[in-house]
C-alpha positions as CSV (number, residue, x, y, z in Angstrom):
1,M,25.3,-44.4,15.6
2,H,22.4,-46.7,16.8
3,I,19.1,-44.8,16.3
4,R,15.8,-46.7,15.9
5,F,14.2,-44.3,13.4
6,E,11.0,-46.2,13.1
7,K,10.5,-45.9,17.0
8,E,11.5,-42.3,17.3
9,L,9.3,-40.9,14.6
10,D,5.6,-41.2,13.6
11,P,4.8,-42.9,10.2
12,E,4.8,-39.8,8.1
13,Q,8.0,-38.4,9.7
14,Y,9.6,-41.9,9.2
15,M,8.7,-41.8,5.6
16,A,10.3,-38.5,5.0
17,V,13.4,-39.3,6.9
18,S,13.8,-42.6,5.0
19,A,13.4,-41.0,1.5
20,T,17.1,-40.1,1.1
21,E,17.5,-40.5,-2.6
22,G,15.6,-38.4,-5.1
23,P,13.7,-35.2,-5.0
24,L,11.4,-34.8,-1.9
25,L,8.7,-32.4,-1.0
26,I,7.7,-32.4,2.7
27,I,4.6,-30.3,3.5
28,A,5.2,-29.7,7.2
29,G,2.1,-28.3,9.0
30,A,2.7,-26.1,12.0
31,G,3.9,-28.0,15.1
32,S,4.4,-31.1,13.0
33,G,8.0,-31.7,14.1
34,K,9.7,-30.1,10.9
35,T,13.1,-29.6,12.5
36,R,13.0,-33.0,14.0
37,V,12.5,-34.5,10.6
38,I,15.3,-32.5,9.0
39,T,17.8,-33.4,11.9
40,F,16.8,-37.1,11.9
41,R,17.2,-37.0,8.0
42,I,20.6,-35.7,8.4
43,A,21.4,-38.6,11.0
44,K,19.9,-41.1,8.4
45,L,22.1,-39.9,5.8
46,L,25.2,-40.1,8.1
47,S,24.2,-43.7,9.0
48,Q,24.1,-44.5,5.3
49,G,27.7,-43.4,5.0
50,V,27.1,-40.0,3.4
51,P,30.1,-37.7,4.5
52,P,29.0,-34.7,6.7
53,E,30.7,-32.3,4.2
54,S,28.4,-33.6,1.5
55,I,25.3,-32.5,3.3
56,L,23.9,-28.9,3.0
57,A,20.9,-27.6,5.0
58,L,19.6,-24.1,4.3
59,T,17.4,-22.1,6.7
60,F,16.4,-18.5,7.4
61,T,17.7,-17.4,10.7
62,N,21.0,-17.9,12.4
63,K,19.1,-19.2,15.5
64,A,17.4,-21.9,13.5
65,A,20.7,-22.9,11.9
66,R,22.5,-23.3,15.3
67,E,19.6,-25.2,16.8
68,M,19.5,-27.5,13.8
69,A,23.2,-28.1,13.9
70,Q,23.2,-28.7,17.7
71,R,20.3,-31.2,17.4
72,A,22.1,-33.1,14.7
73,R,25.3,-33.3,16.8
74,E,23.4,-34.6,19.8
75,L,21.4,-37.1,17.7
76,S,24.4,-38.6,15.9
77,G,26.9,-38.3,18.7
78,L,29.5,-36.9,16.2
79,P,31.2,-33.4,16.2
80,L,30.1,-32.9,12.5
81,K,32.6,-30.0,12.0
82,N,32.1,-30.3,8.3
83,L,28.4,-30.4,8.1
84,H,27.1,-27.2,6.5
85,I,24.0,-25.7,8.0
86,S,23.5,-22.1,7.5
87,T,21.2,-19.3,6.4
88,F,21.0,-18.6,2.7
89,H,22.8,-15.3,3.1
90,S,25.6,-17.0,5.3
91,F,25.9,-19.6,2.5
92,G,26.2,-16.9,-0.1
93,A,28.9,-15.2,1.9
94,W,30.7,-18.4,2.2
95,F,30.5,-19.0,-1.5
96,L,31.6,-15.5,-2.4
97,R,34.6,-15.8,-0.1
98,K,35.9,-18.4,-2.5
99,E,34.6,-17.2,-5.8
100,I,34.0,-13.3,-5.8
101,H,37.5,-12.8,-7.3
102,R,35.9,-13.9,-10.6
103,L,33.9,-10.5,-10.6
104,G,36.8,-8.3,-9.5
105,W,36.3,-8.1,-5.7
106,R,38.9,-9.4,-3.2
107,D,37.9,-12.2,-0.7
108,N,38.2,-9.9,2.3
109,F,35.2,-7.8,1.2
110,T,33.1,-6.0,3.8
111,I,29.3,-6.8,4.0
112,Y,27.3,-3.6,4.3
113,D,24.3,-3.3,6.6
114,E,21.4,-1.1,5.8
115,Q,22.8,2.0,7.2
116,D,26.1,1.6,5.2
117,K,24.1,0.9,2.2
118,L,22.0,4.3,2.6
119,Q,25.2,6.2,3.3
120,A,26.9,4.8,0.1
121,L,23.8,5.6,-1.9
122,K,23.8,9.2,-0.7
123,E,27.5,9.6,-1.8
124,C,26.7,8.0,-5.3
125,A,23.7,10.3,-5.7
126,R,25.9,13.4,-4.9
127,D,28.4,12.2,-7.4
128,L,25.7,11.9,-10.1
129,G,24.5,15.5,-9.3
130,Y,21.1,14.5,-7.9
131,A,19.1,17.2,-6.1
132,M,19.7,16.0,-2.5
133,E,16.8,17.8,-1.2
134,G,14.5,15.6,-3.0
135,F,16.5,12.3,-2.8
136,D,15.1,9.6,-0.6
137,P,17.9,6.9,0.0
138,K,15.4,4.4,1.5
139,V,13.2,4.5,-1.6
140,A,16.3,4.3,-3.8
141,A,17.6,1.4,-1.8
142,Q,14.3,-0.5,-2.0
143,E,14.2,-0.1,-5.8
144,I,17.8,-1.1,-6.2
145,S,17.1,-4.2,-4.1
146,A,14.2,-5.0,-6.2
147,R,16.3,-4.7,-9.3
148,K,18.9,-7.1,-8.0
149,A,16.1,-9.6,-7.0
150,G,14.3,-9.2,-10.3
151,T,11.1,-7.9,-8.6
152,L,11.1,-4.3,-9.8
153,G,7.6,-4.4,-10.9
154,I,6.4,-5.1,-7.2
155,H,8.6,-2.4,-5.6
156,R,8.3,0.3,-8.3
157,G,9.2,3.8,-6.9
158,E,11.1,7.0,-7.5
159,C,14.3,7.6,-5.7
160,G,14.2,11.4,-5.9
161,Q,13.9,14.5,-8.1
162,G,15.6,13.6,-11.5
163,G,16.7,10.3,-9.9
164,D,17.1,7.3,-12.1
165,S,17.5,4.1,-10.1
166,G,19.1,2.3,-13.0
167,R,21.8,4.7,-13.3
168,L,22.2,5.2,-9.6
169,G,22.3,1.2,-9.1
170,E,25.3,1.1,-11.7
171,E,27.1,3.9,-9.8
172,Y,26.4,2.1,-6.5
173,R,27.8,-1.2,-7.9
174,K,31.0,0.6,-9.1
175,A,31.3,2.2,-5.6
176,L,30.9,-1.2,-3.8
177,K,33.7,-2.7,-6.0
178,V,36.0,0.3,-5.2
179,Y,35.3,0.0,-1.5
180,N,35.6,-3.8,-1.8
181,A,32.1,-4.3,-0.3
182,V,29.0,-6.1,-0.9
183,D,25.5,-5.5,0.6
184,F,23.0,-8.1,1.9
185,D,21.2,-8.4,-1.4
186,D,24.6,-9.2,-3.2
187,L,24.9,-12.3,-1.0
188,I,22.2,-13.9,-3.2
189,A,22.6,-12.0,-6.4
190,L,26.3,-12.2,-6.9
191,P,26.5,-16.0,-6.4
192,L,23.9,-16.3,-9.0
193,E,25.8,-14.0,-11.4
194,I,29.1,-16.1,-10.8
195,M,27.3,-19.4,-11.6
196,A,25.7,-18.0,-14.7
197,R,29.1,-16.8,-16.1
198,H,31.1,-19.5,-14.8
199,P,29.2,-22.9,-14.8
200,E,32.3,-24.6,-13.5
201,A,31.7,-22.9,-10.1
202,A,28.3,-24.3,-10.0
203,K,29.6,-27.8,-10.9
204,A,32.1,-27.6,-8.0
205,L,29.3,-27.0,-5.6
206,S,27.3,-30.0,-7.2
207,R,30.4,-32.2,-6.5
208,R,30.6,-30.9,-3.0
209,F,27.0,-31.2,-1.8
210,S,25.4,-34.6,-2.8
211,H,22.3,-33.9,-0.5
212,V,20.5,-30.5,-0.2
213,M,17.8,-29.6,2.1
214,I,15.8,-26.3,2.2
215,D,13.9,-25.4,5.5
216,E,10.9,-22.9,5.5
217,F,10.6,-23.5,1.6
218,Q,7.5,-21.3,1.5
219,D,9.6,-18.3,2.6
220,T,12.2,-18.5,-0.3
221,S,12.2,-15.9,-2.9
222,L,12.4,-16.9,-6.7
223,Q,16.0,-15.7,-6.5
224,Q,16.9,-18.1,-3.6
225,Y,15.2,-21.0,-5.3
226,E,17.2,-20.3,-8.6
227,L,20.4,-20.1,-6.5
228,V,19.7,-23.6,-5.1
229,K,18.5,-24.9,-8.5
230,A,21.8,-23.7,-10.2
231,F,23.9,-26.3,-8.4
232,A,21.7,-28.8,-6.4
233,G,21.5,-32.3,-7.9
234,N,18.6,-34.8,-7.8
235,N,18.8,-35.4,-4.0
236,L,17.0,-32.1,-3.2
237,C,14.6,-31.9,-0.3
238,A,12.2,-29.0,0.3
239,V,10.5,-28.7,3.6
240,G,7.7,-26.1,3.9
241,D,4.0,-25.2,4.2
242,D,2.2,-22.8,2.0
243,D,-0.3,-22.1,4.9
244,Q,2.5,-20.5,6.8
245,S,3.7,-18.2,3.8
246,I,3.5,-14.6,5.3
247,Y,6.6,-12.9,3.8
248,S,5.4,-12.1,0.2
249,W,6.1,-8.4,1.2
250,R,9.8,-9.1,1.2
251,G,10.0,-11.4,-1.8
252,A,8.9,-14.7,-0.5
253,N,7.1,-16.8,-3.1
254,F,5.1,-19.8,-2.0
255,G,4.7,-20.5,-5.8
256,N,8.2,-22.1,-5.5
257,I,6.4,-25.1,-4.2
258,E,4.7,-25.4,-7.6
259,R,7.9,-24.6,-9.4
260,F,9.7,-27.3,-7.5
261,E,7.0,-29.9,-8.5
262,R,7.3,-28.8,-12.2
263,D,11.2,-29.0,-12.1
264,H,11.2,-32.4,-10.5
265,P,8.3,-34.6,-12.1
266,G,7.9,-37.7,-10.2
267,L,9.0,-36.4,-6.8
268,L,7.8,-37.9,-3.6
269,E,5.5,-35.8,-1.5
270,V,5.0,-36.4,2.3
271,K,2.6,-34.3,4.4
272,L,3.0,-34.0,8.1
273,E,-0.4,-33.3,9.6
274,R,0.0,-34.3,13.2
275,N,0.4,-31.2,15.3
276,Y,2.2,-31.7,18.6
277,R,2.0,-28.2,19.9
278,S,-1.8,-27.1,20.0
279,T,-5.0,-28.3,21.4
280,S,-7.6,-29.8,19.1
281,L,-10.0,-26.8,19.6
282,I,-7.3,-24.5,18.3
283,L,-6.5,-26.7,15.4
284,D,-10.1,-27.0,14.3
285,A,-10.4,-23.1,14.4
286,A,-7.1,-22.9,12.4
287,N,-8.2,-25.4,9.8
288,A,-11.6,-23.8,9.3
289,L,-10.0,-20.3,8.8
290,I,-7.2,-21.5,6.4
291,S,-9.6,-23.6,4.4
292,K,-10.9,-20.4,2.9
293,N,-7.7,-19.9,1.0
294,Q,-8.1,-20.7,-2.7
295,K,-4.4,-21.6,-3.5
296,R,-3.0,-24.2,-1.0
297,K,-2.0,-27.7,-0.5
298,I,-5.1,-29.4,1.1
299,K,-4.2,-30.6,4.6
300,N,-5.9,-31.1,7.8
301,L,-4.0,-30.7,11.1
302,W,-5.0,-32.8,13.9
303,S,-3.6,-33.4,17.5
304,P,-2.6,-37.0,18.7
305,L,-2.5,-35.5,22.3
306,G,-6.2,-35.8,22.9
307,K,-6.6,-32.4,24.5
308,K,-9.5,-30.3,23.6
309,G,-8.2,-27.2,25.4
310,L,-9.8,-23.9,26.5
311,P,-12.2,-22.1,24.1
312,I,-11.0,-19.3,21.9
313,V,-12.3,-15.9,23.2
314,L,-12.7,-12.8,21.0
315,E,-12.9,-9.4,22.9
316,E,-13.3,-6.0,21.5
317,A,-11.8,-2.9,23.3
318,Q,-12.5,0.7,22.6
319,D,-8.8,1.6,22.6
320,D,-5.4,0.2,23.3
321,L,-5.4,1.1,26.9
322,E,-8.6,-0.8,27.5
323,E,-7.2,-3.8,25.6
324,A,-4.1,-3.8,27.8
325,R,-6.0,-3.7,31.0
326,S,-8.4,-6.5,29.8
327,I,-5.3,-8.7,29.0
328,T,-3.8,-8.0,32.3
329,A,-7.0,-8.8,34.3
330,R,-7.4,-12.0,32.4
331,I,-3.8,-12.9,33.2
332,R,-4.4,-12.4,36.8
333,R,-7.6,-14.6,36.8
334,L,-6.1,-17.4,35.0
335,R,-3.0,-17.5,37.0
336,I,-5.0,-17.8,40.2
337,A,-7.7,-20.1,38.9
338,D,-5.2,-22.6,37.4
339,S,-2.2,-22.0,39.6
340,L,0.0,-21.1,36.6
341,A,3.6,-19.6,36.6
342,W,4.1,-16.3,35.1
343,D,6.0,-17.7,32.1
344,S,2.9,-19.7,31.2
345,F,1.6,-16.5,29.4
346,G,2.5,-14.8,26.3
347,I,1.2,-11.6,24.7
348,L,1.7,-11.2,20.8
349,V,1.6,-7.8,19.2
350,R,1.5,-7.0,15.5
351,T,4.3,-4.4,15.7
352,N,6.9,-3.4,18.3
353,A,5.3,0.1,18.7
354,Q,2.2,-1.6,20.0
355,S,3.9,-3.2,22.9
356,R,4.5,0.2,24.8
357,V,0.9,0.5,26.4
358,G,1.0,-3.2,27.3
359,E,4.4,-2.8,29.0
360,E,3.1,0.4,30.9
361,T,0.0,-1.5,32.1
362,L,2.0,-4.5,33.2
363,M,4.3,-2.2,35.2
364,E,1.5,-0.3,36.9
365,E,-0.2,-3.6,37.9
366,G,3.1,-4.9,39.2
367,L,3.3,-8.0,36.8
368,P,6.7,-9.3,36.0
369,Y,7.3,-9.4,32.1
370,R,10.0,-9.7,29.6
371,T,9.9,-8.2,26.1
372,A,11.4,-9.8,23.0
373,G,12.5,-7.9,20.0
374,G,13.5,-4.2,19.8
375,P,16.4,-2.5,18.3
376,S,19.2,-4.8,17.1
377,F,22.3,-4.9,19.4
378,Y,24.4,-4.3,16.2
379,Q,22.6,-1.1,15.4
380,R,23.7,0.6,18.7
381,K,26.0,3.5,18.0
382,E,28.9,2.3,20.3
383,V,28.8,-1.2,18.7
384,R,28.7,0.3,15.1
385,D,31.7,2.4,15.9
386,M,33.7,-0.6,17.2
387,L,32.8,-2.6,14.2
388,A,33.9,0.3,12.0
389,Y,37.4,0.0,13.6
390,L,37.6,-3.7,12.9
391,R,36.4,-3.2,9.3
392,V,39.1,-0.7,8.6
393,V,41.7,-3.2,9.9
394,A,40.3,-6.0,7.7
395,N,39.6,-4.0,4.6
396,R,41.9,-1.1,3.8
397,D,39.5,0.1,1.1
398,G,36.4,0.5,3.4
399,D,36.2,4.3,3.1
400,L,32.8,4.5,4.6
401,S,34.1,3.0,7.8
402,L,37.1,5.2,8.0
403,L,34.8,8.2,7.5
404,R,32.7,7.1,10.4
405,L,35.6,6.9,12.6
406,I,37.2,10.3,11.5
407,N,33.9,12.1,11.9
408,G,32.9,10.7,15.4
409,P,32.8,13.1,17.1
410,R,31.8,15.1,14.2
411,R,34.7,16.9,12.5
412,R,33.2,17.6,9.0
413,V,35.7,15.6,7.1
């Protein structure tokens, strides 16, 4: 592997990549090459003789994990089959396949999705004699998730008439064990429970992974941070940006950056402030806006590209239809004036429901478009039916999957 790191990276990136020993906090501003730094850091570790199986990188989406792994392979020129790059929940599932027997489950457990979870909660509520006409399984699921994550005070709610989420949670856990199943929350909560009860399991992970990196650190929950803290040694690298923390509603806690600093006194902090994505005009506006935040790491993004860019325009519309027509007209004008391709334009909406009027307007105007998002492939009925067959084959105790098959079409079993 012959990589000229100092030539491939800017000075701040090179500093972050070269600091391979000891705790490291990388404050990576938007568009500053965060993924590039992580993959080059993996390559640096490999060049220093660190075995691939000793490196762990955690991120938040399967797409990000795949991209990171692919870049690391291309950069190093090695297959890196034993390099562990995954999401937090995939890592939790991997750990549980090895260690969940300590809690009484078998290693061929099924992972319940949200619909499976709601169905199981309904069954548990019936068994407990709850008044089902007043029972809201979604509220109950939210409160039980909050109990598992230790954030009950944030998500306080009632799960129905006469419902007690604590009692229901206990019944739900018993049912999961009987069905040999876990839910999404358990992929973080159960590894933590195992490590607390069986410190030797955490020590085994510490011996396995000598270098741990966390991507999008500002999006980690307190529970996820505690999970990593339970086994990660001194060579822990956290990469994030408190200015990009937008997921507090689902448990993300940018205060983990402060916790990381307290837990690792004397750590090295590197700020990546060069933005390679946006024009200087956009960055000036973003810096001016985010500077109003009271709790943040002081940073000032700037562009080394030397492009000022088009001015930012704010338009007010009377309704969503006028807004959609204004956007469509602007796209037509800019495309003709600047000879741009259709894929040079993007329209962002706050929720999927807001995209309908925009799509209808684009169709009426004859503009080609492609949508991103929408219902998950795995939530389609025919796909869930097929997965139910596979789950029954893999897990004979998966009663919910069996009931789905028996009752489709509905047979009232």
